[in-house]
Residue, then its C-alpha position, 0 to 999 in steps of 0.5 A: m511446538l509446531m506439528k512436523g511439516v508446518t513451516l513459515r514458508g508453507l504458511e506464507v505460500f498458503e496466503a498467497l494462494a488464498g489471496s490469488g487463487s493460483v499457483a502462478q500468481a502465489s509463485e510470483m508474491t513468494g519467489l518460489s517456482q510453481p512446483a515448489v509453491s504446490q509442493q509447499l501447500r501439499n506438505l501443509e494439508r499433509a501436516l494438518g491432516v485436512d485440504l485446505v483448497d479444493h483442488g478440483k477448481r481452478p481459480m482455487r477456492l478455500t474449504p471451510a476448514g482452509r478458511g478458519f485456518l486462513q484467518r489465524t494465519e494472516a494473524v500469526l504472519s502479520e504479528l510475525r511481520l510487524a516483529q520483524s520491522e520493528l528490529t530496525v535499531m534506530d539509535l535517536t537517543h541523542l536528538s533533542t527536537l525531531s518535527i515530522g510530517l506524513i503523508d496522510d495516506f499512512d494514518n490507518d495502519l503505518t502511523p500508529r505503529l511508526v509513532t510508537i517506534l520513534a517513541d521507544s527510541l526518543t528518550k529525550c526529545r521534544f518530539k512533533l509530528i502532523t500528518a496532511a496531504s503531500h502539498e502541505i506536508s512538502q510546503a512546510m518542508q520548505e518552510r524549514k518546519l519539519h526535520i523529516a517529512v514523508a510525502a509523495s515526491p513532486g518530481e524536483v527537489h529543493d536546495g537543501i533538501v536529501e531525497y530518499p525514495l521509499v515506495r512505487d504507488p502505482f495508480i489505478l481505477v476504482a468504480p462501483r461494485d459490479a458497474v464494471t460488466d467487462s474487464t476487457d472494456i473497462m472504460g465502455c462499461l464505466e461510458g456514461w458515469p461521471f468522472l471524480r476528480y481530486d482537488r487540483e490544489q492536491l499533488i495527487g490531483r494536479l498527477i493524474e490531471a497531467h497524465l489524463a492530459r498526456q493521454k489526450m484524454s478529457f471528461e466532463e467537469r462536474f465533481e472535484v473533491g479534496s477530501h480522499l475517503a469522500l471521493m471514495a464514499m461517493v465511488a461507494r454510492r454509485i455517484g461515478w469512478a475516480v483513478t487512485t492508488p492501491l495505498g489510497y485504496m487501502r485506506a478507504a477499507r470500510f467501502h471495500d464491499e462496495i467498490s472495485a478495483y483495476p489497473l488502469p485501462f490506459s497507459g499506466f503510471s505511479r507515484t513515488i512516495s519519498l522520505f525528505a530530510a534537510a540536507d545538514w541533518a547527518d544522514r543516519v538519522p534519515r537513513d534509519v527512519a527510511q529503512t523503518i519506514r520501508r518495513l513498516v510499508q511491506s508489513q502493513m500496507i503492501d503485502p495487504a494490498v497485493g493479498r487483495l488485489p494480486w494484480l498489484s505483485g511487482q507494481l505496488r512495491v517498496i524501493e530498495p536504497 
């Protein structure tokens, strides 16, 4: 039994405060007022009998006891969020075949969990899953090689295909650690550093290039890379900087100690990750799968991303139906 005063809400507030160091940002992340955030933290510390944060410093910093408790808190909340996402009931037992394609941004965190959930529901079904870049997934969907596809939206939907928006994924800037010494003049700090481009055949590359053209921004043509992880590795090796998205940044966790992420220092833009399904499919199946993916993205990708980069709160978000 939990000791009196230790509540789920208190743990969520503590996690938000630990990630942001700010009562104001924790308030925005949890949807509570700032006084309520402070009260939740006081209640939790009183119940545990220790200070979890150093209240005399701004931004707030964890005490040694707080750092140890945070590891346990994150593990507990992660398991609870996963349990919640798996409560979505998908009755797919009537399907005889299902082919699904998933954007490769989901490979690390979401795809393994989704596959196990689908496998539990597809008891009498021939099941096929592929992961690839968005443009390849979209092409396979147009050629009717897939029943359901999850990919970045190209902004146009073809006849016979229904789109279910899932996630707003804003573009961000990533640079080598310590390359930006003045966060108010990011582009000035990066002057002289090469711009690392995504392959223009990829949808993400086309989206970025189109936006830069709208902003009348041009950079030397030196590097164009088709592998996302290779691009992030080049940033980590201090070869240059790049524009990516939070989902892409989180996928490159192995490089987080060598790269820094920032809001775009010019006009912002975002991409939409959507589920696409053939229009002749029963509406309930794609809607059920879409809702399951929304919950998994929230628990597996958005919550950890906002915890690491609190300024993403409200920008990186699930699109509810």
